[in-house]
C-alpha positions as CSV (number, residue, x, y, z in Angstrom):
1,M,-35.1,46.1,-30.6
2,K,-36.4,48.5,-33.3
3,R,-40.0,48.2,-34.1
4,T,-42.1,50.2,-36.5
5,I,-45.8,50.7,-35.6
6,G,-48.4,52.5,-37.7
7,K,-48.8,52.7,-41.4
8,K,-48.6,55.5,-43.8
9,S,-51.7,56.0,-45.8
10,A,-51.3,55.3,-49.6
11,S,-53.9,57.9,-50.5
12,A,-53.5,61.6,-50.6
13,P,-53.7,63.4,-47.2
14,R,-57.3,64.4,-46.2
15,K,-58.3,67.9,-45.5
16,T,-59.4,68.8,-42.0
17,R,-60.9,72.2,-41.2
18,G,-59.2,73.5,-44.4
19,R,-55.7,72.1,-43.5
20,A,-54.0,69.1,-44.9
21,R,-53.7,66.3,-42.5
22,K,-49.9,65.8,-41.9
23,M,-48.1,62.6,-41.5
24,Y,-46.1,62.2,-38.3
25,S,-42.8,60.5,-38.0
26,L,-42.1,59.6,-34.3
27,R,-39.2,57.8,-32.6
28,L,-39.5,56.6,-29.0
29,Y,-36.3,55.7,-27.3
30,I,-36.6,53.4,-24.3
31,T,-34.3,51.4,-22.0
32,G,-35.4,47.8,-21.9
33,Q,-38.7,46.3,-20.8
34,T,-39.1,48.4,-17.7
35,P,-42.5,49.6,-16.3
36,R,-41.5,53.1,-17.3
37,S,-40.8,52.0,-20.9
38,A,-44.0,50.1,-21.0
39,A,-46.0,53.1,-19.7
40,S,-44.4,55.4,-22.3
41,I,-45.3,53.0,-25.1
42,R,-48.9,52.6,-23.8
43,N,-49.4,56.3,-23.3
44,L,-48.1,57.2,-26.7
45,R,-50.1,54.6,-28.4
46,E,-53.3,56.0,-26.8
47,V,-52.5,59.5,-28.1
48,C,-51.6,58.2,-31.6
49,D,-54.7,56.0,-31.9
50,E,-57.0,58.9,-30.8
51,F,-55.4,61.8,-32.6
52,L,-53.3,60.5,-35.4
53,E,-55.2,57.4,-36.7
54,G,-53.7,56.3,-40.0
55,R,-51.2,59.1,-40.3
56,F,-48.2,58.3,-38.2
57,E,-45.2,56.1,-38.2
58,L,-43.7,55.1,-34.8
59,Q,-40.4,53.5,-34.3
60,I,-39.6,52.2,-30.8
61,I,-35.8,51.9,-30.2
62,D,-34.4,50.0,-27.2
63,L,-31.2,51.8,-26.3
64,Y,-29.9,48.7,-24.5
65,E,-29.9,46.9,-27.8
66,R,-28.9,49.9,-30.0
67,P,-26.8,52.2,-27.7
68,E,-25.2,53.9,-30.7
69,L,-28.5,55.4,-31.6
70,A,-28.6,57.4,-28.4
71,K,-25.5,59.3,-29.4
72,E,-26.7,59.7,-33.0
73,A,-30.0,61.2,-31.8
74,Q,-28.5,63.0,-28.9
75,V,-30.7,61.2,-26.4
76,V,-29.5,61.7,-22.8
77,A,-32.5,60.3,-20.9
78,A,-35.1,57.7,-21.6
79,P,-37.9,57.4,-22.4
80,T,-37.5,60.2,-25.0
81,L,-39.9,60.8,-27.8
82,I,-38.6,62.6,-30.9
83,K,-41.1,64.1,-33.4
84,K,-39.2,64.2,-36.6
85,L,-42.0,65.2,-38.9
86,P,-43.9,67.5,-39.3
87,L,-41.3,70.1,-38.5
88,P,-40.3,71.6,-36.2
89,L,-38.5,68.7,-34.5
90,R,-39.6,68.2,-30.9
91,R,-38.4,66.2,-28.0
92,L,-40.4,65.0,-25.0
93,V,-38.8,63.2,-22.1
94,G,-40.6,61.0,-19.6
95,D,-43.3,58.4,-19.6
96,L,-45.7,60.6,-21.6
97,S,-48.4,60.3,-19.0
98,D,-49.3,64.0,-19.2
99,K,-51.6,63.8,-22.2
100,K,-52.0,67.6,-22.5
101,E,-48.2,68.0,-22.6
102,V,-47.9,65.3,-25.2
103,L,-50.6,66.9,-27.4
104,L,-48.8,70.3,-27.1
105,G,-45.4,68.7,-27.8
106,L,-46.8,67.1,-31.0
107,D,-48.6,70.3,-32.0
108,L,-52.0,68.6,-31.9
109,K,-53.6,71.1,-29.5
110,G,-53.0,74.9,-29.3
């Protein structure tokens, strides 16, 4: 299963506090329809809806269905979230229940 959630805005990025609002490219690697996978999707959706509304693209990749993508992305544990853009690339492992850690990992809070 590979799903894409979120849409890129067709308009120019808005300015927030003098900085351009960056688009986020996120990939969440899960292993089947387990409670931990469901929790990671739910927790990430909450963060994206609250802090990245309209400026993120999220791909959810089930490693049971696409195991070759684990090797390609160097994923050794699941769930794993990879923030591809904006740089730098970041990896977060776990169910993403620690909102503060997720915000720091996505560079949304200092």
